[in-house]
C-alpha positions as CSV (number, residue, x, y, z in Angstrom):
1,M,71.6,-15.7,-127.5
2,N,72.9,-19.2,-127.1
3,N,73.7,-21.1,-130.3
4,I,71.0,-23.7,-130.6
5,F,73.4,-25.9,-132.6
6,E,76.2,-25.7,-130.1
7,M,78.2,-28.9,-130.1
8,G,81.3,-28.1,-128.2
9,S,82.3,-31.6,-127.4
10,I,82.2,-32.6,-131.1
11,G,84.1,-29.4,-132.2
12,E,86.8,-30.0,-129.5
13,E,87.1,-33.7,-130.6
14,L,87.7,-32.6,-134.2
15,L,90.3,-30.0,-133.2
16,A,92.1,-32.5,-130.9
17,A,92.1,-35.2,-133.6
18,R,93.5,-32.8,-136.2
19,Q,96.2,-31.5,-133.9
20,K,97.1,-35.1,-133.0
21,K,97.6,-35.9,-136.6
22,N,99.5,-32.6,-137.1
23,I,97.4,-31.7,-140.1
24,S,96.5,-28.0,-140.9
25,L,93.1,-26.8,-141.9
26,D,94.5,-25.8,-145.3
27,E,95.6,-29.4,-146.0
28,I,92.2,-30.8,-145.0
29,A,90.4,-28.2,-147.2
30,E,92.6,-29.2,-150.1
31,Q,91.8,-32.9,-149.6
32,T,88.1,-32.6,-149.1
33,H,87.4,-29.5,-151.3
34,I,85.5,-28.1,-148.3
35,S,86.2,-24.4,-147.7
36,R,88.5,-23.6,-144.8
37,R,85.8,-21.3,-143.4
38,H,83.4,-24.3,-143.0
39,L,86.1,-26.4,-141.3
40,D,86.9,-23.6,-138.9
41,N,83.2,-23.2,-138.1
42,L,83.0,-26.9,-137.3
43,E,86.0,-26.7,-134.8
44,K,84.5,-23.6,-133.2
45,D,81.0,-25.1,-132.8
46,R,79.4,-22.7,-135.2
47,L,77.3,-25.3,-136.9
48,D,74.5,-22.8,-137.7
49,Q,77.0,-21.0,-140.1
50,L,77.2,-24.1,-142.3
51,P,74.9,-24.9,-145.2
52,G,71.6,-26.3,-143.9
53,G,69.9,-29.7,-144.0
54,E,71.7,-32.9,-144.8
55,L,74.5,-31.0,-146.4
56,R,75.6,-29.9,-142.9
57,W,76.0,-33.5,-141.8
58,L,77.9,-34.4,-145.0
59,I,80.5,-31.7,-144.3
60,L,80.9,-32.9,-140.7
61,R,81.1,-36.6,-141.9
62,Q,83.7,-35.9,-144.6
63,Y,85.9,-34.0,-142.2
64,A,85.6,-36.8,-139.5
65,Q,86.6,-39.4,-142.1
66,I,89.8,-37.6,-142.9
67,L,90.6,-37.7,-139.2
68,D,89.7,-41.4,-138.9
69,L,87.0,-40.7,-136.4
70,D,83.9,-42.9,-135.7
71,T,81.4,-41.3,-138.0
72,E,78.5,-43.5,-136.7
73,N,79.1,-42.3,-133.2
74,L,79.3,-38.7,-134.4
75,Y,76.1,-39.1,-136.5
76,H,74.0,-40.1,-133.4
77,R,75.5,-37.3,-131.3
78,Y,74.9,-34.8,-134.1
79,R,71.2,-35.9,-134.3
80,V,70.7,-35.4,-130.6
81,I,72.5,-32.1,-130.4
82,S,70.8,-30.6,-133.5
83,G,67.4,-31.8,-132.5
84,T,67.0,-33.9,-135.7
85,P,65.0,-37.1,-135.0
86,H,66.6,-40.4,-135.8
87,P,65.1,-42.1,-138.8
88,S,63.9,-45.0,-136.5
89,Q,61.6,-42.5,-134.7
90,A,59.7,-41.3,-137.7
91,R,59.8,-44.1,-140.2
92,T,58.7,-47.7,-140.4
93,A,61.1,-50.6,-140.7
94,P,60.3,-51.2,-144.4
95,K,60.9,-47.6,-145.3
96,Q,64.2,-47.7,-143.2
97,N,65.3,-50.6,-145.3
98,R,64.5,-48.8,-148.5
99,I,66.4,-45.7,-147.4
100,A,69.3,-47.8,-146.2
101,A,69.5,-49.5,-149.6
102,H,69.7,-46.1,-151.4
103,R,71.8,-44.3,-148.8
104,P,75.1,-44.9,-150.6
105,F,73.6,-43.4,-153.8
106,F,72.3,-40.3,-151.9
107,R,75.6,-39.8,-150.1
108,F,77.4,-40.1,-153.5
109,L,75.0,-37.6,-155.0
110,F,75.3,-35.1,-152.2
111,T,79.1,-35.4,-152.1
112,S,79.2,-34.9,-155.8
113,L,77.0,-31.8,-155.6
114,V,79.2,-30.3,-152.8
115,T,82.3,-31.0,-154.8
116,I,80.8,-29.4,-158.0
117,L,79.6,-26.4,-156.0
118,L,83.0,-25.8,-154.5
119,L,84.8,-26.2,-157.9
120,V,82.4,-23.7,-159.4
121,L,83.0,-21.2,-156.7
122,G,86.7,-21.7,-157.0
123,G,86.5,-21.3,-160.8
124,L,84.5,-18.0,-160.4
125,G,87.1,-16.7,-158.0
126,L,89.9,-17.6,-160.4
127,Y,88.0,-16.0,-163.3
128,H,87.5,-12.8,-161.3
129,E,91.3,-12.7,-160.5
130,I,92.2,-13.1,-164.2
131,V,89.8,-10.4,-165.3
132,S,91.0,-8.0,-162.6
133,R,94.6,-8.6,-163.6
134,Q,93.9,-8.1,-167.3
135,A,92.1,-4.8,-166.5
136,E,95.1,-3.6,-164.5
137,I,97.5,-4.4,-167.4
138,Q,95.1,-2.7,-169.9
139,N,94.9,0.4,-167.7
140,A,98.7,0.6,-167.3
141,Q,99.2,0.3,-171.1
142,T,96.5,2.9,-171.8
143,A,98.1,5.3,-169.3
144,A,101.5,4.9,-170.8
145,Q,100.3,5.4,-174.4
146,T,98.4,8.6,-173.5
147,A,101.1,10.1,-171.3
148,N,102.4,13.5,-172.4
149,L,106.0,12.9,-173.4
150,Q,106.5,16.1,-175.6
151,D,108.7,17.8,-173.0
152,L,111.1,14.9,-172.6
153,P,114.6,15.1,-174.1
154,L,113.8,12.1,-176.4
155,L,110.8,10.5,-178.1
156,L,109.9,6.9,-177.3
157,A,109.4,4.8,-180.4
158,T,106.0,3.0,-180.6
159,T,105.7,-0.7,-180.4
160,T,105.5,-0.9,-184.2
161,T,109.0,0.6,-184.6
162,Q,111.0,-1.5,-187.0
163,A,114.6,-2.5,-186.3
164,P,117.4,-1.4,-188.7
165,D,118.0,-3.7,-191.6
166,P,120.3,-6.5,-190.5
167,A,121.9,-6.6,-193.9
168,A,122.9,-2.9,-193.7
169,P,126.6,-2.0,-193.0
170,S,127.8,-1.6,-189.4
171,S,127.0,2.1,-189.3
172,T,123.3,1.2,-189.3
173,L,123.4,-1.2,-186.3
174,P,120.8,-0.6,-183.6
175,G,121.9,2.2,-181.3
176,T,123.8,4.1,-183.9
177,S,121.1,4.5,-186.5
178,V,117.6,4.7,-184.9
179,P,114.2,5.7,-186.4
180,A,113.8,9.2,-187.5
181,T,111.4,9.9,-184.6
182,L,114.5,10.1,-182.3
183,P,116.5,13.3,-182.7
184,P,120.2,12.7,-183.4
185,V,121.3,15.5,-181.1
186,N,120.1,16.9,-177.8
187,N,118.7,20.3,-177.1
188,N,122.2,21.8,-177.0
189,G,123.0,20.5,-180.4
190,A,125.5,17.9,-179.1
191,P,125.2,14.1,-179.8
192,Y,123.7,12.0,-177.1
193,A,126.2,10.1,-175.0
194,L,124.0,7.0,-174.7
195,N,122.2,5.3,-177.6
196,L,120.4,2.2,-176.3
197,W,118.3,-0.3,-178.2
198,I,116.2,-3.0,-176.5
199,E,114.9,-6.0,-178.5
200,F,112.3,-8.2,-176.8
201,Q,112.7,-12.0,-177.3
202,A,110.0,-12.9,-174.7
203,P,107.3,-10.9,-172.8
204,C,108.9,-8.5,-170.3
205,W,107.6,-5.7,-168.1
206,V,109.9,-2.7,-168.4
207,S,110.4,0.6,-166.5
208,V,112.7,3.2,-168.2
209,N,114.0,6.4,-166.8
210,V,116.1,8.7,-169.0
211,D,118.2,11.5,-167.5
212,G,116.0,11.3,-164.3
213,R,112.6,11.3,-166.1
214,Q,110.4,8.3,-166.6
215,V,109.6,7.3,-170.2
216,T,107.6,4.2,-169.9
217,R,106.3,1.5,-167.4
218,Q,104.5,-1.3,-169.2
219,E,104.8,-4.8,-170.7
220,F,106.2,-5.5,-174.1
221,Y,106.2,-8.7,-176.1
222,R,108.4,-10.9,-178.3
223,G,109.5,-9.1,-181.5
224,E,109.0,-5.5,-180.2
225,K,112.0,-3.1,-180.3
226,L,112.6,0.2,-178.5
227,P,115.3,2.9,-178.9
228,F,116.3,5.4,-176.3
229,R,118.8,8.3,-176.2
230,A,120.2,10.0,-173.1
231,N,122.8,12.6,-172.1
232,N,123.8,11.3,-168.7
233,Q,121.9,8.2,-167.6
234,I,119.4,5.4,-168.5
235,A,117.9,3.5,-165.6
236,L,116.1,0.2,-166.4
237,I,114.0,-2.2,-164.4
238,L,113.5,-5.5,-166.4
239,G,110.8,-7.9,-165.2
240,N,112.3,-10.7,-167.3
241,A,116.0,-10.0,-167.8
242,G,116.6,-13.2,-169.8
243,G,114.0,-12.2,-172.3
244,V,115.7,-9.1,-173.8
245,S,118.8,-8.3,-175.8
246,I,120.3,-4.8,-175.4
247,Q,122.8,-2.7,-177.4
248,I,124.5,0.5,-176.3
249,N,126.2,2.7,-178.8
250,G,126.2,-0.1,-181.3
251,S,127.8,-2.7,-179.0
252,P,125.8,-5.7,-177.6
253,L,125.6,-6.2,-173.9
254,R,126.3,-9.5,-172.2
255,R,123.5,-11.6,-170.8
256,L,122.0,-9.6,-168.0
257,G,120.0,-12.3,-166.2
258,S,118.0,-15.4,-166.5
259,L,114.3,-15.9,-167.7
260,G,111.9,-14.6,-165.0
261,E,114.7,-12.7,-163.1
262,V,114.0,-9.1,-162.1
263,K,117.0,-6.8,-162.8
264,R,117.6,-3.2,-162.0
265,L,120.3,-1.5,-164.1
266,I,121.8,2.0,-164.5
267,F,123.9,2.9,-167.6
268,T,126.1,6.0,-167.8
269,P,128.7,7.1,-170.3
270,D,131.3,6.0,-167.8
271,N,130.0,2.5,-166.8
272,Y,128.2,1.1,-169.8
273,R,131.3,-0.6,-171.1
274,E,131.3,-2.8,-167.9
275,Y,128.1,-4.5,-169.3
276,L,129.4,-5.1,-172.8
277,A,129.8,-8.7,-174.2
278,E,133.3,-10.1,-173.4
279,S,134.5,-9.5,-176.9
280,E,133.6,-5.8,-176.6
281,A,134.7,-5.2,-173.0
282,T,138.4,-4.5,-173.6
283,P,139.7,-1.4,-171.8
284,S,140.3,1.7,-173.8
285,P,144.0,2.5,-174.5
């Protein structure tokens, strides 16, 4: 079935004017607050897919103004093509004068309503995006908290784990004296080769693998602290490398990255000294 609102000449004129000005549909949508889908329908002569009534003309008019086209000429052509009678054919001269006097107000009113509607729709979309993101984070946290970690070679401290007393002697520094929930020796009765302590100074998403087995994948927040022990390897993915401080075997590591930087690190008994702060990174005799 042919589109009764087909207005190919107008659609082609809009497209040609936009291309001549080298403006994208996204730029026009941002300036007019009209959805890109409506603008695309105008250029493709799909007028019947636009909102009905006077609102349809207002969208066309606002688009044409951005392109500096003759809106009066477009208005008459639009009336003919859409089959809408011109006001002079259905109204007396006095009524025309009254409507003409109030036309700026009505145009302002309709333009305001369109803008408000588009803002509301945009706000609802943003709200849905935020709610969906929060649900994903909550699901990830719940899955991490309920995971079965009993068969792992270490126990992950909870987010309420307290850091060692900073006033205590050096033997109680993080990494050398950890909460009682972490066993001091491995399953073979030997001390762990790596004792790692992470302290969060800003929100940071973290993935931790210990000796080839994943311990946690979730987001932690400022003030939280986590200890880990390993025999051979600790692999970290930090979503905000500048927001954490790390110690290994009682020695602080150097700055691992900037705020917002994603960092992937693997620590072993042989290489962890390469990451120590400059004052600690002296070669062994």
